[in-house]
BADREN-172355 format. One record per atom (N, C-alpha, C): residue number from 1; residue in one letter; atom name; z, x, y. Coordinates in nm, 4 decimals, padded with zeros to 6 digits. Atoms other than C-alpha are relative to their C-alpha. Layout:
<atoms>
NUM, A, CA, Z, X, Y
...
</atoms>
This chain:
<atoms>
1, M, N, -00.0166, -00.0950, -00.1061
1, M, CA, -08.9031, 06.8492, 22.6053
1, M, C, -00.0592, 00.1310, -00.0470
2, S, N, 00.0660, -00.1245, 00.0338
2, S, CA, -09.0986, 07.1705, 22.6088
2, S, C, 00.0706, 00.1153, 00.0703
3, L, N, -00.0609, -00.1187, -00.0587
3, L, CA, -08.9313, 07.5077, 22.6632
3, L, C, -00.1009, 00.1122, -00.0043
4, K, N, 00.0990, -00.1052, -00.0077
4, K, CA, -09.1309, 07.8057, 22.7707
4, K, C, 00.0675, 00.1259, 00.0515
5, K, N, -00.0548, -00.1268, -00.0452
5, K, CA, -09.0370, 08.1717, 22.8072
5, K, C, -00.0972, 00.0587, 00.1007
6, I, N, 00.0845, -00.0520, -00.1062
6, I, CA, -09.1648, 08.3146, 23.1304
6, I, C, 00.0559, 00.1348, 00.0439
7, V, N, -00.0376, -00.1304, -00.0547
7, V, CA, -09.1543, 08.6827, 23.2302
7, V, C, -00.0815, 00.0177, 00.1257
8, M, N, 00.0674, -00.0138, -00.1283
8, M, CA, -09.2334, 08.7319, 23.5941
8, M, C, -00.0784, 00.1304, 00.0008
9, S, N, 00.0809, -00.1212, -00.0049
9, S, CA, -09.5167, 08.9779, 23.6387
9, S, C, 00.0448, 00.0850, 00.1180
10, G, N, -00.0391, -00.0911, -00.1065
10, G, CA, -09.4415, 09.2834, 23.8456
10, G, C, 00.1469, 00.0373, -00.0058
11, E, N, -00.1407, -00.0350, 00.0133
11, E, CA, -09.0775, 09.2941, 23.7355
11, E, C, 00.0146, 00.0935, -00.1191
12, D, N, -00.0249, -00.0936, 00.1089
12, D, CA, -08.9477, 09.5750, 23.5209
12, D, C, 00.0836, -00.0663, -00.1072
13, V, N, -00.0796, 00.0458, 00.1116
13, V, CA, -08.8169, 09.4946, 23.1769
13, V, C, 00.1164, 00.0968, -00.0118
14, P, N, -00.1151, -00.0896, 00.0116
14, P, CA, -08.4632, 09.6328, 23.1397
14, P, C, -00.0199, 00.0993, -00.1143
15, E, N, 00.0176, -00.1080, 00.0969
15, E, CA, -08.4376, 09.9590, 22.9442
15, E, C, 00.0411, -00.0401, -00.1406
16, N, N, -00.0442, 00.0386, 00.1337
16, N, CA, -08.2541, 09.7925, 22.6587
16, N, C, -00.0955, -00.1006, -00.0654
17, G, N, 00.0996, 00.0907, 00.0551
17, G, CA, -08.5584, 09.5657, 22.6092
17, G, C, 00.0445, -00.1456, 00.0014
18, D, N, -00.0537, 00.1356, -00.0039
18, D, CA, -08.3515, 09.2558, 22.6831
18, D, C, -00.0757, -00.0821, 00.1028
19, R, N, 00.0788, 00.0840, -00.0899
19, R, CA, -08.5950, 09.0050, 22.8295
19, R, C, 00.0715, -00.1318, 00.0311
20, D, N, -00.0706, 00.1259, -00.0218
20, D, CA, -08.3410, 08.7203, 22.8160
20, D, C, 00.0444, -00.0181, 00.1432
21, A, N, -00.0418, 00.0086, -00.1398
21, A, CA, -08.2336, 08.8041, 23.1685
21, A, C, -00.1103, -00.0635, 00.0841
22, D, N, 00.1132, 00.0534, -00.0737
22, D, CA, -08.5808, 08.6967, 23.2815
22, D, C, -00.0450, -00.1367, -00.0522
23, L, N, 00.0375, 00.1266, 00.0607
23, L, CA, -08.5857, 08.3747, 23.0808
23, L, C, 00.0206, -00.1145, 00.0996
24, A, N, -00.0107, 00.1192, -00.0844
24, A, CA, -08.6540, 08.0610, 23.2782
24, A, C, -00.0384, -00.1204, -00.0853
25, L, N, 00.0315, 00.1208, 00.0746
25, L, CA, -08.6596, 07.7117, 23.1440
25, L, C, -00.0905, -00.0881, 00.0829
26, Q, N, 00.0929, 00.0906, -00.0678
26, Q, CA, -08.9435, 07.4862, 23.2303
26, Q, C, 00.0003, -00.1303, -00.0780
27, T, N, 00.0012, 00.1294, 00.0673
27, T, CA, -08.9175, 07.1174, 23.1541
27, T, C, -00.1164, -00.0812, 00.0528
28, R, N, 00.1109, 00.0860, -00.0379
28, R, CA, -09.1979, 06.8724, 23.1568
28, R, C, 00.0494, -00.1443, -00.0059
29, A, N, -00.0448, 00.1388, -00.0045
29, A, CA, -09.1077, 06.5248, 23.2687
29, A, C, -00.1064, -00.0889, -00.0640
30, R, N, 00.0921, 00.0945, 00.0636
30, R, CA, -09.2615, 06.2571, 23.0523
30, R, C, 00.0172, -00.1330, 00.0684
31, T, N, -00.0086, 00.1303, -00.0650
31, T, CA, -09.3442, 05.9402, 23.2354
31, T, C, -00.0171, -00.1088, -00.1056
32, K, N, 00.0088, 00.1122, 00.0927
32, K, CA, -09.2867, 05.6187, 23.0480
32, K, C, -00.1029, -00.0979, 00.0527
33, R, N, 00.0932, 00.1059, -00.0395
33, R, CA, -09.5517, 05.3536, 23.0478
33, R, C, 00.0819, -00.1170, 00.0537
34, P, N, -00.0746, 00.1152, -00.0513
34, P, CA, -09.4447, 05.0571, 23.2569
34, P, C, -00.0044, -00.1135, -00.1023
35, P, N, 00.0035, 00.1135, 00.0927
35, P, CA, -09.3503, 04.7463, 23.0614
35, P, C, -00.1155, -00.0929, 00.0358
36, M, N, 00.1121, 00.0900, -00.0206
36, M, CA, -09.6362, 04.5042, 23.0180
36, M, C, 00.0485, -00.1438, -00.0195
37, Y, N, -00.0386, 00.1403, 00.0017
37, Y, CA, -09.6212, 04.1283, 23.0619
37, Y, C, -00.1170, -00.0867, -00.0428
38, K, N, 00.1006, 00.0956, 00.0447
38, K, CA, -09.8106, 03.8520, 22.8837
38, K, C, -00.0035, -00.1156, 00.0990
39, V, N, 00.0175, 00.1182, -00.0840
39, V, CA, -09.9515, 03.5811, 23.1078
39, V, C, -00.0523, -00.1095, -00.0906
40, M, N, 00.0335, 00.1093, 00.0902
40, M, CA, -09.9707, 03.2449, 22.9333
40, M, C, -00.0259, -00.1286, 00.0773
41, L, N, 00.0233, 00.1345, -00.0517
41, L, CA, -10.1161, 02.9053, 23.0120
41, L, C, 00.0585, -00.0982, -00.0999
42, L, N, -00.0613, 00.1021, 00.0842
42, L, CA, -09.9330, 02.5988, 22.8794
42, L, C, -00.0788, -00.1296, 00.0104
43, N, N, 00.0734, 00.1256, 00.0046
43, N, CA, -10.0966, 02.2763, 22.7747
43, N, C, 00.0789, -00.1125, 00.0660
44, D, N, -00.0583, 00.1246, -00.0470
44, D, CA, -10.0311, 01.9462, 22.9465
44, D, C, -00.1038, -00.1094, -00.0238
45, D, N, 00.0907, 00.1116, 00.0297
45, D, CA, -10.1856, 01.6021, 22.9094
45, D, C, -00.0810, -00.0476, 00.1198
46, F, N, 00.0633, 00.0516, -00.1212
46, F, CA, -10.3181, 01.5709, 23.2636
46, F, C, -00.1021, 00.0932, 00.0648
47, T, N, 00.0933, -00.0937, -00.0625
47, T, CA, -10.4970, 01.8883, 23.3788
47, T, C, -00.1333, -00.0058, -00.0718
48, P, N, 00.1327, 00.0047, 00.0640
48, P, CA, -10.8716, 01.8557, 23.3177
48, P, C, -00.0374, 00.1340, -00.0641
49, M, N, 00.0430, -00.1206, 00.0703
49, M, CA, -11.0178, 02.1020, 23.0703
49, M, C, -00.0907, 00.0858, 00.0872
50, E, N, 00.0912, -00.0734, -00.0873
50, E, CA, -11.2838, 02.1969, 23.3251
50, E, C, 00.0769, 00.0842, 00.1020
51, F, N, -00.0818, -00.0741, -00.0959
51, F, CA, -11.0107, 02.3040, 23.5685
51, F, C, 00.0594, 00.1241, -00.0659
52, V, N, -00.0548, -00.1145, 00.0728
52, V, CA, -10.8517, 02.5302, 23.3063
52, V, C, -00.1085, 00.1066, -00.0183
53, V, N, 00.1117, -00.0942, 00.0140
53, V, CA, -11.1928, 02.6893, 23.2413
53, V, C, -00.0245, 00.0707, 00.1330
54, L, N, 00.0181, -00.0587, -00.1331
54, L, CA, -11.2343, 02.7451, 23.6170
54, L, C, 00.1066, 00.1048, 00.0287
55, V, N, -00.1108, -00.0934, -00.0225
55, V, CA, -10.8913, 02.9133, 23.6373
55, V, C, -00.0220, 00.1283, -00.0800
56, L, N, 00.0211, -00.1170, 00.0860
56, L, CA, -10.9724, 03.1443, 23.3461
56, L, C, -00.1150, 00.0867, 00.0494
57, E, N, 00.1140, -00.0761, -00.0535
57, E, CA, -11.3061, 03.2442, 23.4971
57, E, C, 00.0381, 00.0694, 00.1301
58, R, N, -00.0303, -00.0517, -00.1328
58, R, CA, -11.1721, 03.2933, 23.8495
58, R, C, 00.1064, 00.1092, -00.0001
59, F, N, -00.1137, -00.0917, -00.0092
59, F, CA, -10.8419, 03.4717, 23.7893
59, F, C, 00.0112, 00.0999, -00.1142
60, F, N, -00.0137, -00.0888, 00.1148
60, F, CA, -10.8876, 03.6351, 23.4510
60, F, C, -00.1323, 00.0641, -00.0408
61, G, N, 00.1271, -00.0694, 00.0186
61, G, CA, -11.2507, 03.7495, 23.4726
61, G, C, -00.0739, -00.0346, -00.1281
62, M, N, 00.0683, 00.0382, 00.1235
62, M, CA, -11.3693, 03.5600, 23.1676
62, M, C, -00.1337, -00.0654, 00.0309
63, N, N, 00.1248, 00.0747, -00.0143
63, N, CA, -11.7221, 03.4385, 23.1210
63, N, C, 00.0243, -00.1424, -00.0493
64, H, N, -00.0200, 00.1416, 00.0311
64, H, CA, -11.7757, 03.0678, 23.0569
64, H, C, 00.0356, -00.0224, -00.1475
65, A, N, -00.0263, 00.0186, 00.1433
65, A, CA, -11.7806, 03.0968, 22.6769
65, A, C, 00.1412, 00.0452, -00.0362
66, Q, N, -00.1358, -00.0483, 00.0268
66, Q, CA, -11.4598, 03.3043, 22.6663
66, Q, C, 00.1036, -00.0985, 00.0552
67, A, N, -00.0933, 00.0922, -00.0647
67, A, CA, -11.2855, 03.0698, 22.9098
67, A, C, 00.0084, -00.1311, -00.0782
68, F, N, 00.0023, 00.1248, 00.0762
68, F, CA, -11.3909, 02.7647, 22.7078
68, F, C, 00.0790, 00.0151, -00.1299
69, E, N, -00.0702, -00.0258, 00.1259
69, E, CA, -11.2600, 02.9189, 22.3855
69, E, C, 00.1519, 00.0068, 00.0214
70, I, N, -00.1433, -00.0097, -00.0294
70, I, CA, -10.9212, 03.0049, 22.5410
70, I, C, 00.0557, -00.1368, 00.0408
71, M, N, -00.0438, 00.1344, -00.0403
71, M, CA, -10.8976, 02.6593, 22.7004
71, M, C, 00.0249, -00.0871, -00.1229
72, L, N, -00.0190, 00.0776, 00.1228
72, L, CA, -10.9434, 02.5022, 22.3553
72, L, C, 00.1245, 00.0454, -00.0764
73, K, N, -00.1197, -00.0535, 00.0653
73, K, CA, -10.6734, 02.7298, 22.2151
73, K, C, 00.1259, -00.0552, 00.0679
74, V, N, -00.1127, 00.0573, -00.0749
74, V, CA, -10.4343, 02.6164, 22.4916
74, V, C, 00.0162, -00.1467, -00.0373
75, H, N, -00.0019, 00.1436, 00.0289
75, H, CA, -10.5275, 02.2549, 22.4206
75, H, C, 00.0529, -00.0297, -00.1405
76, K, N, -00.0363, 00.0265, 00.1390
76, K, CA, -10.4823, 02.2765, 22.0427
76, K, C, 00.1369, 00.0551, -00.0397
77, K, N, -00.1243, -00.0660, 00.0426
77, K, CA, -10.1872, 02.5169, 22.0112
77, K, C, 00.1151, -00.0172, 00.0982
78, G, N, -00.1065, 00.0215, -00.0975
78, G, CA, -09.9954, 02.4272, 22.3258
78, G, C, 00.0142, 00.1098, 00.1031
79, L, N, 00.0010, -00.1108, -00.0959
79, L, CA, -10.0254, 02.7671, 22.4901
79, L, C, -00.0878, 00.1107, -00.0539
80, A, N, 00.0794, -00.1168, 00.0405
80, A, CA, -10.2310, 03.0846, 22.4861
80, A, C, 00.0269, 00.1126, 00.0978
81, V, N, -00.0091, -00.1187, -00.0846
81, V, CA, -10.1925, 03.4368, 22.6153
81, V, C, -00.1386, 00.0225, 00.0589
82, V, N, 00.1295, -00.0154, -00.0661
82, V, CA, -10.4665, 03.4846, 22.8728
82, V, C, -00.0197, 00.1408, 00.0563
83, G, N, 00.0118, -00.1381, -00.0436
83, G, CA, -10.3960, 03.8478, 22.9604
83, G, C, 00.1335, 00.0707, -00.0081
84, V, N, -00.1199, -00.0831, 00.0011
84, V, CA, -10.1484, 04.1354, 22.9503
84, V, C, -00.0143, 00.1002, 00.1144
85, F, N, 00.0096, -00.0772, -00.1234
85, F, CA, -10.0714, 04.3147, 23.2762
85, F, C, 00.1342, 00.0653, 00.0340
86, S, N, -00.1242, -00.0529, -00.0552
86, S, CA, -09.8171, 04.5228, 23.4632
86, S, C, 00.0728, -00.1144, 00.0698
87, H, N, -00.0818, 00.1076, -00.0576
87, H, CA, -09.5361, 04.3204, 23.6209
87, H, C, -00.0617, -00.0562, 00.1273
88, E, N, 00.0513, 00.0450, -00.1293
88, E, CA, -09.6886, 04.3057, 23.9691
88, E, C, -00.1288, -00.0801, -00.0143
89, I, N, 00.1279, 00.0701, 00.0181
89, I, CA, -10.0340, 04.2020, 23.8506
89, I, C, 00.0233, -00.1326, -00.0711
90, A, N, -00.0300, 00.1248, 00.0711
90, A, CA, -09.8959, 03.9435, 23.6065
90, A, C, 00.0615, -00.1021, 00.0948
91, E, N, -00.0645, 00.0901, -00.0956
91, E, CA, -09.6767, 03.7961, 23.8783
91, E, C, -00.1002, -00.0569, 00.1000
92, T, N, 00.1033, 00.0446, -00.0935
92, T, CA, -09.9709, 03.7775, 24.1179
92, T, C, -00.0900, -00.1051, -00.0654
93, K, N, 00.0890, 00.0951, 00.0690
93, K, CA, -10.1918, 03.6028, 23.8612
93, K, C, 00.0701, -00.1337, -00.0235
94, V, N, -00.0760, 00.1237, 00.0190
94, V, CA, -09.9191, 03.3488, 23.7782
94, V, C, 00.0060, -00.0775, 00.1315
95, N, N, -00.0080, 00.0663, -00.1306
95, N, CA, -09.8754, 03.2746, 24.1489
95, N, C, -00.1340, -00.0591, 00.0432
96, Q, N, 00.1332, 00.0502, -00.0357
96, Q, CA, -10.2519, 03.2383, 24.2031
96, Q, C, -00.0327, -00.1280, -00.0771
97, V, N, 00.0290, 00.1173, 00.0832
97, V, CA, -10.2865, 02.9946, 23.9135
97, V, C, 00.0843, -00.1189, 00.0452
98, M, N, -00.0900, 00.1090, -00.0392
98, M, CA, -09.9849, 02.7904, 24.0193
98, M, C, -00.0375, -00.0563, 00.1372
99, Q, N, 00.0405, 00.0446, -00.1335
99, Q, CA, -10.1028, 02.7755, 24.3811
99, Q, C, -00.1249, -00.0882, -00.0084
100, L, N, 00.1226, 00.0781, 00.0134
100, L, CA, -10.4509, 02.6539, 24.2839
100, L, C, 00.0280, -00.1339, -00.0685
101, A, N, -00.0345, 00.1248, 00.0696
101, A, CA, -10.3028, 02.3960, 24.0445
101, A, C, 00.0690, -00.0972, 00.0962
102, R, N, -00.0672, 00.0865, -00.0986
102, R, CA, -10.0758, 02.2636, 24.3214
102, R, C, -00.1000, -00.0567, 00.1001
103, E, N, 00.0996, 00.0454, -00.0978
103, E, CA, -10.3661, 02.2484, 24.5677
103, E, C, -00.0853, -00.1140, -00.0550
104, H, N, 00.0824, 00.1037, 00.0630
104, H, CA, -10.5600, 02.0350, 24.3189
104, H, C, 00.0844, -00.1082, -00.0667
105, Q, N, -00.0951, 00.0983, 00.0517
105, Q, CA, -10.2505, 01.8348, 24.2227
105, Q, C, -00.0045, -00.0138, -00.1522
106, H, N, -00.0034, -00.0033, 00.1463
106, H, CA, -10.2604, 01.9395, 23.8577
106, H, C, 00.1335, 00.0607, -00.0434
107, P, N, -00.1289, -00.0530, 00.0469
107, P, CA, -09.9418, 02.0044, 23.6575
107, P, C, -00.0114, 00.1249, -00.0884
108, L, N, 00.0214, -00.1182, 00.0831
108, L, CA, -10.0874, 02.3139, 23.4890
108, L, C, 00.1119, 00.1013, 00.0226
109, Q, N, -00.1058, -00.1002, -00.0074
109, Q, CA, -09.8167, 02.5696, 23.4097
109, Q, C, -00.0513, 00.1335, -00.0505
110, C, N, 00.0356, -00.1363, 00.0361
110, C, CA, -09.8662, 02.9439, 23.3950
110, C, C, 00.1286, 00.0806, 00.0061
111, T, N, -00.1230, -00.0776, 00.0044
111, T, CA, -09.5850, 03.1769, 23.2909
111, T, C, -00.0306, 00.1424, -00.0453
112, M, N, 00.0119, -00.1375, 00.0483
112, M, CA, -09.5255, 03.5400, 23.2098
112, M, C, 00.1276, 00.0374, -00.0729
113, E, N, -00.1174, -00.0510, 00.0704
113, E, CA, -09.2950, 03.7176, 22.9673
113, E, C, -00.0286, 00.1426, -00.0428
114, K, N, 00.0123, -00.1404, 00.0382
114, K, CA, -09.2289, 04.0771, 22.8773
114, K, C, -00.0565, 00.0101, -00.1412
115, E, N, 00.0650, -00.0173, 00.1307
115, E, CA, -09.4420, 04.1969, 22.5888
115, E, C, 00.0941, 00.0686, -00.0977
</atoms>
């Protein structure tokens, strides 16, 4: 919190030199950064690798090489963080991925958790 002494211009300073009567407190509100959320893809044995690459390119803005690398990470390690976003954006991306997976009848899972 920052305190600042302000003397209003045009006002007389009391004869005793006491400026405390003119003291005003100014506070500066500090805004907190919103919590961020990790969006993760989980591996399964049925979703085609090409579909996972498509999802990463379409919803997470990755080029083909990046998407392929992340897809392999999901495949080998069981899951991978594919992005970190504010709550609303993370929730939207999870919903988009899940909707597309359902439309194509793939069991791909996408989740989010607080960072």
